[in-house]
KESE-183768 format. One record per residue (C-alpha): x, y, z; residue number from 1. Coordinates in nm, 2 decimals, decimal comma, always signed. Each point is the difference from the previous one (the first is absolute). Layout:
REM residues N
<<X Y Z> NUM>
...
REM end
This chain:
REM residues 414
<<+8,92 +10,24 +11,26> 1>
<<+0,12 +0,17 -0,39> 2>
<<+0,09 -0,26 -0,19> 3>
<<+0,29 +0,14 -0,21> 4>
<<+0,14 -0,12 -0,28> 5>
<<+0,30 -0,24 -0,09> 6>
<<+0,32 +0,21 +0,10> 7>
<<+0,20 +0,08 -0,34> 8>
<<+0,30 -0,21 +0,13> 9>
<<-0,19 -0,30 +0,11> 10>
<<+0,17 -0,40 -0,14> 11>
<<-0,21 -0,21 -0,11> 12>
<<+0,00 -0,35 +0,27> 13>
<<+0,34 -0,24 -0,12> 14>
<<-0,08 -0,40 -0,13> 15>
<<-0,10 -0,13 +0,37> 16>
<<+0,06 -0,37 +0,10> 17>
<<-0,07 -0,27 +0,24> 18>
<<+0,18 -0,02 +0,34> 19>
<<+0,03 -0,28 +0,13> 20>
<<-0,16 -0,03 +0,31> 21>
<<-0,25 +0,27 +0,09> 22>
<<-0,37 +0,06 -0,19> 23>
<<-0,20 +0,27 +0,00> 24>
<<-0,39 +0,16 -0,01> 25>
<<-0,13 +0,32 -0,03> 26>
<<-0,37 +0,17 +0,04> 27>
<<-0,25 +0,26 +0,10> 28>
<<-0,01 +0,06 +0,34> 29>
<<-0,20 +0,33 +0,06> 30>
<<+0,24 +0,16 +0,22> 31>
<<+0,03 +0,28 -0,16> 32>
<<-0,04 +0,00 -0,41> 33>
<<-0,29 -0,13 -0,18> 34>
<<+0,06 -0,18 -0,31> 35>
<<+0,25 -0,13 +0,03> 36>
<<+0,27 -0,23 +0,18> 37>
<<+0,19 +0,11 +0,39> 38>
<<+0,10 -0,36 +0,06> 39>
<<+0,34 -0,16 -0,06> 40>
<<+0,03 -0,34 +0,21> 41>
<<+0,36 -0,21 -0,09> 42>
<<+0,02 -0,31 +0,17> 43>
<<+0,36 -0,13 +0,02> 44>
<<+0,20 -0,35 +0,01> 45>
<<+0,01 -0,17 +0,30> 46>
<<+0,42 +0,14 +0,04> 47>
<<-0,06 +0,34 -0,03> 48>
<<+0,21 +0,18 +0,13> 49>
<<-0,01 +0,43 +0,04> 50>
<<+0,16 +0,32 +0,01> 51>
<<-0,15 +0,34 +0,02> 52>
<<+0,05 +0,40 +0,06> 53>
<<-0,25 +0,23 +0,15> 54>
<<-0,07 +0,34 +0,03> 55>
<<+0,21 +0,25 +0,26> 56>
<<-0,29 +0,21 +0,04> 57>
<<-0,13 +0,01 +0,38> 58>
<<-0,35 -0,10 -0,10> 59>
<<-0,02 -0,28 -0,16> 60>
<<-0,26 -0,25 -0,13> 61>
<<-0,15 -0,27 +0,19> 62>
<<+0,13 -0,20 -0,29> 63>
<<+0,34 +0,12 +0,02> 64>
<<+0,04 -0,07 +0,37> 65>
<<-0,16 -0,39 -0,04> 66>
<<+0,28 -0,07 -0,22> 67>
<<+0,26 +0,11 +0,16> 68>
<<-0,12 -0,24 +0,27> 69>
<<-0,02 -0,31 -0,21> 70>
<<+0,33 +0,09 -0,21> 71>
<<+0,17 -0,09 +0,29> 72>
<<-0,14 -0,36 -0,11> 73>
<<+0,13 +0,01 -0,30> 74>
<<-0,23 -0,25 -0,18> 75>
<<-0,29 +0,13 -0,20> 76>
<<-0,31 -0,21 -0,12> 77>
<<-0,19 +0,34 -0,10> 78>
<<-0,05 +0,33 -0,10> 79>
<<-0,26 +0,21 -0,03> 80>
<<-0,08 +0,32 -0,16> 81>
<<-0,25 +0,24 -0,03> 82>
<<-0,11 +0,36 -0,14> 83>
<<-0,17 +0,31 +0,05> 84>
<<+0,10 -0,06 +0,45> 85>
<<+0,27 +0,04 +0,13> 86>
<<-0,09 -0,05 +0,38> 87>
<<+0,27 +0,23 +0,09> 88>
<<-0,14 +0,19 +0,33> 89>
<<-0,31 -0,25 +0,11> 90>
<<+0,17 -0,09 +0,36> 91>
<<-0,10 -0,35 +0,10> 92>
<<-0,29 -0,05 -0,30> 93>
<<+0,35 +0,01 -0,20> 94>
<<+0,15 -0,27 +0,14> 95>
<<-0,32 -0,17 +0,12> 96>
<<-0,04 -0,02 -0,43> 97>
<<+0,31 -0,12 -0,07> 98>
<<-0,04 -0,28 +0,26> 99>
<<-0,33 -0,08 -0,18> 100>
<<+0,16 -0,03 -0,32> 101>
<<+0,32 -0,13 +0,06> 102>
<<-0,25 -0,31 +0,22> 103>
<<-0,22 -0,05 -0,29> 104>
<<+0,30 +0,00 -0,27> 105>
<<+0,16 -0,25 +0,25> 106>
<<-0,33 -0,25 -0,03> 107>
<<-0,04 -0,01 -0,32> 108>
<<+0,31 -0,09 -0,15> 109>
<<+0,09 -0,20 +0,41> 110>
<<+0,28 +0,19 +0,14> 111>
<<+0,07 +0,21 +0,32> 112>
<<-0,16 +0,39 -0,02> 113>
<<+0,43 +0,12 +0,05> 114>
<<+0,02 -0,21 -0,34> 115>
<<-0,21 +0,30 -0,16> 116>
<<+0,12 +0,35 -0,11> 117>
<<-0,20 +0,24 -0,10> 118>
<<-0,01 +0,37 -0,16> 119>
<<-0,23 +0,28 -0,05> 120>
<<-0,05 +0,27 -0,17> 121>
<<-0,19 +0,32 -0,10> 122>
<<-0,16 +0,27 +0,27> 123>
<<+0,12 +0,03 +0,36> 124>
<<-0,21 +0,05 +0,27> 125>
<<-0,26 -0,22 -0,07> 126>
<<-0,18 -0,31 +0,13> 127>
<<+0,10 -0,31 -0,24> 128>
<<-0,28 -0,20 -0,05> 129>
<<+0,14 -0,31 +0,13> 130>
<<-0,33 -0,23 -0,12> 131>
<<+0,01 +0,14 -0,37> 132>
<<+0,32 -0,12 -0,02> 133>
<<+0,01 -0,37 +0,19> 134>
<<-0,35 -0,08 -0,17> 135>
<<+0,20 +0,04 -0,32> 136>
<<+0,28 -0,18 +0,12> 137>
<<-0,15 -0,37 -0,05> 138>
<<-0,08 +0,05 -0,47> 139>
<<+0,35 +0,16 +0,02> 140>
<<+0,13 -0,29 +0,13> 141>
<<-0,23 -0,29 -0,22> 142>
<<+0,16 +0,27 -0,31> 143>
<<+0,37 -0,03 +0,06> 144>
<<+0,16 -0,06 -0,27> 145>
<<+0,39 +0,01 -0,09> 146>
<<+0,00 +0,30 -0,30> 147>
<<-0,23 +0,24 +0,18> 148>
<<+0,29 +0,26 +0,01> 149>
<<-0,13 +0,29 -0,22> 150>
<<-0,27 -0,05 +0,15> 151>
<<+0,10 +0,01 +0,41> 152>
<<+0,25 +0,36 -0,16> 153>
<<-0,38 +0,16 -0,11> 154>
<<-0,18 -0,14 +0,32> 155>
<<+0,26 +0,21 +0,32> 156>
<<-0,06 +0,32 -0,25> 157>
<<-0,10 +0,29 +0,15> 158>
<<+0,07 +0,38 -0,16> 159>
<<+0,25 -0,22 -0,31> 160>
<<-0,13 +0,05 -0,33> 161>
<<+0,20 -0,30 -0,10> 162>
<<+0,10 -0,36 +0,11> 163>
<<+0,36 -0,03 +0,06> 164>
<<+0,22 -0,30 +0,12> 165>
<<+0,32 -0,19 -0,17> 166>
<<+0,17 -0,32 -0,03> 167>
<<+0,37 -0,15 -0,04> 168>
<<+0,14 -0,33 -0,05> 169>
<<+0,36 -0,07 +0,17> 170>
<<+0,13 -0,32 +0,12> 171>
<<+0,15 -0,13 +0,33> 172>
<<+0,28 -0,27 -0,08> 173>
<<-0,08 -0,16 -0,36> 174>
<<-0,43 +0,09 +0,08> 175>
<<-0,21 +0,22 -0,14> 176>
<<-0,21 +0,16 +0,26> 177>
<<-0,28 +0,33 -0,09> 178>
<<-0,01 +0,31 +0,27> 179>
<<-0,36 +0,13 -0,11> 180>
<<-0,18 +0,35 +0,15> 181>
<<-0,22 +0,21 +0,04> 182>
<<-0,05 +0,34 +0,16> 183>
<<-0,26 +0,26 +0,07> 184>
<<+0,06 +0,46 +0,00> 185>
<<-0,04 +0,32 -0,12> 186>
<<-0,04 +0,25 +0,25> 187>
<<+0,16 +0,01 +0,38> 188>
<<+0,28 -0,12 -0,17> 189>
<<+0,37 +0,06 +0,20> 190>
<<+0,10 -0,32 +0,14> 191>
<<+0,15 -0,05 +0,33> 192>
<<+0,07 -0,32 -0,09> 193>
<<-0,21 -0,11 -0,30> 194>
<<-0,32 +0,13 -0,15> 195>
<<-0,35 -0,04 +0,03> 196>
<<-0,06 -0,46 -0,04> 197>
<<+0,24 -0,19 -0,17> 198>
<<-0,04 -0,34 -0,03> 199>
<<+0,32 -0,24 -0,18> 200>
<<+0,00 -0,35 -0,04> 201>
<<+0,27 -0,27 -0,10> 202>
<<+0,01 -0,38 +0,08> 203>
<<+0,33 +0,00 +0,07> 204>
<<+0,12 -0,16 +0,37> 205>
<<+0,13 +0,31 +0,18> 206>
<<+0,01 -0,02 +0,41> 207>
<<-0,26 +0,32 +0,13> 208>
<<+0,37 +0,14 +0,12> 209>
<<+0,15 -0,03 -0,37> 210>
<<-0,31 +0,13 -0,13> 211>
<<+0,01 +0,28 +0,25> 212>
<<+0,33 +0,15 -0,10> 213>
<<-0,09 +0,00 -0,39> 214>
<<-0,33 +0,23 +0,09> 215>
<<+0,17 +0,19 +0,23> 216>
<<+0,30 +0,08 -0,23> 217>
<<-0,25 +0,03 -0,30> 218>
<<-0,23 +0,27 +0,11> 219>
<<+0,33 +0,26 +0,07> 220>
<<+0,02 +0,01 -0,30> 221>
<<-0,33 +0,00 -0,16> 222>
<<-0,35 +0,04 +0,17> 223>
<<+0,26 +0,22 +0,16> 224>
<<+0,11 +0,19 -0,19> 225>
<<-0,36 +0,18 -0,19> 226>
<<-0,21 +0,25 +0,09> 227>
<<-0,30 +0,14 -0,12> 228>
<<-0,13 +0,24 +0,24> 229>
<<+0,24 -0,06 +0,31> 230>
<<-0,30 -0,14 +0,23> 231>
<<+0,06 -0,39 +0,13> 232>
<<-0,28 -0,19 +0,05> 233>
<<-0,09 -0,14 +0,32> 234>
<<-0,10 -0,32 -0,20> 235>
<<+0,38 -0,06 -0,14> 236>
<<+0,03 -0,34 -0,10> 237>
<<+0,22 -0,28 -0,20> 238>
<<-0,02 -0,31 +0,06> 239>
<<+0,27 -0,25 -0,15> 240>
<<-0,15 -0,43 +0,01> 241>
<<+0,25 -0,28 -0,11> 242>
<<-0,20 -0,31 -0,05> 243>
<<+0,31 -0,21 -0,02> 244>
<<-0,14 -0,27 -0,35> 245>
<<+0,34 +0,06 -0,10> 246>
<<+0,20 -0,29 -0,04> 247>
<<+0,38 +0,22 +0,00> 248>
<<+0,23 -0,07 +0,31> 249>
<<-0,13 +0,02 +0,36> 250>
<<+0,11 +0,44 +0,11> 251>
<<+0,11 -0,04 +0,38> 252>
<<-0,09 +0,27 +0,17> 253>
<<+0,35 +0,10 +0,15> 254>
<<+0,05 +0,08 -0,39> 255>
<<+0,10 +0,36 -0,10> 256>
<<-0,23 +0,15 -0,19> 257>
<<+0,07 +0,27 -0,19> 258>
<<+0,39 -0,19 -0,05> 259>
<<-0,05 -0,36 -0,07> 260>
<<+0,02 -0,07 -0,36> 261>
<<-0,24 -0,21 +0,00> 262>
<<-0,31 +0,23 +0,10> 263>
<<+0,18 +0,32 -0,25> 264>
<<-0,19 -0,07 -0,30> 265>
<<-0,33 -0,01 +0,24> 266>
<<+0,10 +0,28 +0,18> 267>
<<+0,03 +0,18 -0,36> 268>
<<-0,37 -0,10 -0,10> 269>
<<-0,15 +0,07 +0,27> 270>
<<+0,15 +0,32 +0,04> 271>
<<-0,11 +0,06 -0,36> 272>
<<-0,36 -0,10 +0,07> 273>
<<-0,04 +0,23 +0,32> 274>
<<+0,11 +0,30 -0,22> 275>
<<-0,19 -0,07 -0,29> 276>
<<-0,28 -0,04 +0,23> 277>
<<+0,10 +0,38 +0,18> 278>
<<+0,05 +0,19 -0,39> 279>
<<-0,39 -0,13 +0,00> 280>
<<-0,12 +0,19 +0,29> 281>
<<+0,17 +0,32 -0,10> 282>
<<-0,08 -0,04 -0,33> 283>
<<-0,33 +0,02 +0,09> 284>
<<+0,02 +0,26 +0,30> 285>
<<-0,36 +0,19 +0,04> 286>
<<-0,08 +0,23 -0,31> 287>
<<+0,39 -0,09 -0,11> 288>
<<+0,14 +0,17 -0,36> 289>
<<+0,39 -0,03 +0,03> 290>
<<+0,19 -0,26 +0,16> 291>
<<+0,34 +0,09 +0,14> 292>
<<+0,36 -0,14 +0,06> 293>
<<+0,13 +0,19 +0,25> 294>
<<+0,44 -0,19 +0,05> 295>
<<+0,20 +0,19 +0,28> 296>
<<+0,39 -0,09 -0,05> 297>
<<+0,25 +0,19 +0,27> 298>
<<-0,16 -0,03 +0,33> 299>
<<+0,11 -0,13 +0,31> 300>
<<-0,15 -0,28 +0,04> 301>
<<-0,27 -0,20 -0,21> 302>
<<-0,27 +0,09 +0,26> 303>
<<+0,11 +0,35 -0,07> 304>
<<-0,04 +0,05 -0,32> 305>
<<-0,38 -0,22 +0,01> 306>
<<-0,07 +0,24 +0,19> 307>
<<+0,10 +0,30 -0,15> 308>
<<-0,18 -0,16 -0,35> 309>
<<-0,34 -0,11 +0,18> 310>
<<+0,04 +0,47 +0,12> 311>
<<+0,07 -0,02 -0,40> 312>
<<-0,33 -0,22 -0,11> 313>
<<-0,20 +0,15 +0,33> 314>
<<+0,00 +0,36 -0,10> 315>
<<-0,33 +0,14 -0,09> 316>
<<+0,17 +0,27 -0,18> 317>
<<+0,18 -0,22 -0,14> 318>
<<-0,26 -0,23 -0,17> 319>
<<-0,22 +0,27 -0,03> 320>
<<+0,32 +0,13 -0,30> 321>
<<+0,05 -0,32 -0,12> 322>
<<-0,37 -0,08 -0,04> 323>
<<-0,06 +0,37 -0,21> 324>
<<+0,36 -0,10 -0,15> 325>
<<+0,20 +0,40 +0,08> 326>
<<+0,35 -0,12 +0,06> 327>
<<-0,02 +0,23 +0,34> 328>
<<+0,33 -0,22 +0,10> 329>
<<+0,05 +0,20 +0,32> 330>
<<-0,26 -0,16 +0,13> 331>
<<+0,19 -0,35 +0,00> 332>
<<+0,28 +0,22 +0,16> 333>
<<-0,24 +0,13 +0,30> 334>
<<-0,11 -0,35 +0,04> 335>
<<+0,37 -0,15 +0,04> 336>
<<+0,08 +0,33 +0,24> 337>
<<-0,31 -0,11 +0,21> 338>
<<+0,05 -0,37 +0,06> 339>
<<+0,29 +0,10 +0,29> 340>
<<+0,22 -0,21 -0,15> 341>
<<+0,36 +0,08 -0,09> 342>
<<+0,00 +0,21 -0,29> 343>
<<+0,18 +0,36 -0,11> 344>
<<-0,08 +0,16 -0,30> 345>
<<+0,38 +0,01 -0,10> 346>
<<+0,01 -0,36 -0,06> 347>
<<-0,36 -0,06 -0,12> 348>
<<-0,03 -0,08 -0,41> 349>
<<-0,38 -0,07 -0,16> 350>
<<-0,11 -0,11 -0,30> 351>
<<-0,37 -0,09 -0,16> 352>
<<-0,04 -0,19 -0,27> 353>
<<+0,38 -0,07 +0,00> 354>
<<+0,09 +0,39 -0,07> 355>
<<+0,18 +0,19 +0,21> 356>
<<-0,18 +0,28 +0,22> 357>
<<+0,26 +0,10 +0,24> 358>
<<+0,30 -0,09 +0,22> 359>
<<+0,26 +0,13 +0,26> 360>
<<-0,29 +0,29 +0,10> 361>
<<-0,06 +0,09 -0,31> 362>
<<-0,18 -0,06 -0,36> 363>
<<+0,19 -0,17 -0,24> 364>
<<+0,18 +0,18 -0,28> 365>
<<-0,26 -0,04 -0,33> 366>
<<-0,24 -0,06 +0,17> 367>
<<-0,35 -0,08 -0,20> 368>
<<-0,29 -0,03 +0,18> 369>
<<-0,17 -0,11 -0,37> 370>
<<+0,15 -0,38 +0,01> 371>
<<-0,13 -0,01 +0,32> 372>
<<-0,34 +0,10 -0,05> 373>
<<+0,01 -0,24 -0,26> 374>
<<+0,05 -0,32 +0,15> 375>
<<-0,32 +0,13 +0,31> 376>
<<-0,17 -0,05 -0,29> 377>
<<-0,05 -0,34 +0,09> 378>
<<-0,14 -0,24 +0,22> 379>
<<+0,30 -0,11 +0,20> 380>
<<+0,30 +0,27 +0,05> 381>
<<+0,32 -0,04 +0,21> 382>
<<+0,16 +0,20 +0,25> 383>
<<+0,39 -0,03 +0,07> 384>
<<+0,14 +0,18 +0,33> 385>
<<+0,42 -0,10 +0,09> 386>
<<-0,02 +0,17 +0,32> 387>
<<+0,43 -0,02 +0,06> 388>
<<-0,01 -0,14 +0,35> 389>
<<+0,15 -0,36 -0,05> 390>
<<-0,10 -0,29 -0,13> 391>
<<-0,38 -0,04 +0,07> 392>
<<-0,29 -0,14 -0,27> 393>
<<-0,35 -0,04 -0,04> 394>
<<-0,27 +0,02 -0,24> 395>
<<-0,36 +0,10 +0,08> 396>
<<-0,32 -0,01 -0,22> 397>
<<-0,27 +0,27 +0,09> 398>
<<-0,26 +0,18 -0,24> 399>
<<-0,11 +0,32 -0,11> 400>
<<-0,32 +0,14 +0,21> 401>
<<-0,25 +0,18 -0,19> 402>
<<-0,46 +0,07 +0,09> 403>
<<-0,07 -0,33 -0,05> 404>
<<+0,16 -0,15 +0,30> 405>
<<-0,24 +0,28 +0,17> 406>
<<-0,29 -0,19 -0,16> 407>
<<+0,05 -0,28 +0,11> 408>
<<+0,10 +0,06 +0,30> 409>
<<-0,22 +0,24 +0,08> 410>
<<-0,34 -0,24 -0,09> 411>
<<+0,18 -0,31 +0,18> 412>
<<-0,29 -0,07 +0,22> 413>
<<-0,27 +0,16 -0,24> 414>
REM end
């Protein structure tokens, strides 16, 4: 596999703290790569609750199906993640690999296999060599520690050019809690729930149904609003764990997670972590040189605005124009029209970099392309579309399309 230079839009890892109730370890199992970590183990305290969202791709990987099956239990004691092999489209062998991995991890930790979550990322259609994975787990268990977050972020990377992590501290009542997470993703990014792999842990004490509500709602405007290449992965998984080590007031399972004031700060901080991780994935888009911020207003609904924004962000013609710093705004109009959402030429307005380009079906009077071209020379390009049809709005994040994307994906398995 060709090693690409670090994305020009990469962000440094933040200073990561300790999350009470979780220990981590990484190791090199040699699943596909040589000379790098490719296996991550997390151990969670007794009583840890969990929530998850997964790909809607109709050919999901065995680990996705495994996690869906254990999610109903609402509790987790461990997470095992490998990079290099997605364990997708591997038939009965894929399930047996999951079963065996969970059994080995459960024996080490002292829990049931159905309390072990699994995730895999990498090449599709190749049998995952489970013996390499299970052989490496005991040494990982023996090196579990509370500070291995940065190593874990690196251990789950595939074509990523930089590790991704985010952390926020907040409060539930008077008690301070932490929310910390890692993610991986660079290509095959057009989430239909979340994106590639992301794992978030908090020391809050929250019932699983509360966690699920918060996570499901949070991904709608974060992970589900990014795109790199319009391809929805077979492995998309986002898991949220709450270790329960914080001593805040008990949260009843009947609490309205989206409106109760006691969870307002926590909800805001969780969404901030989700958004930071999602944007890091776009910033690491394969071959990226530009980040697109797409704002759609005036749609008939929020869902309609999101679909219009994704049509713009996924358009190869728009993406290549951004890469070439070409102010060919007609391609954006085309993308709006092809989205299939309610839109009309005579009510649509468009701006790039805050410069009004077109409105009411024609070019703005006195439009000067010079300012737009200057804006497009930067690393971040702002596109705003007002459909003039209603009150729906959405924000979408995408990236340009360069020859670097072809270089990476043309040699992905070699």
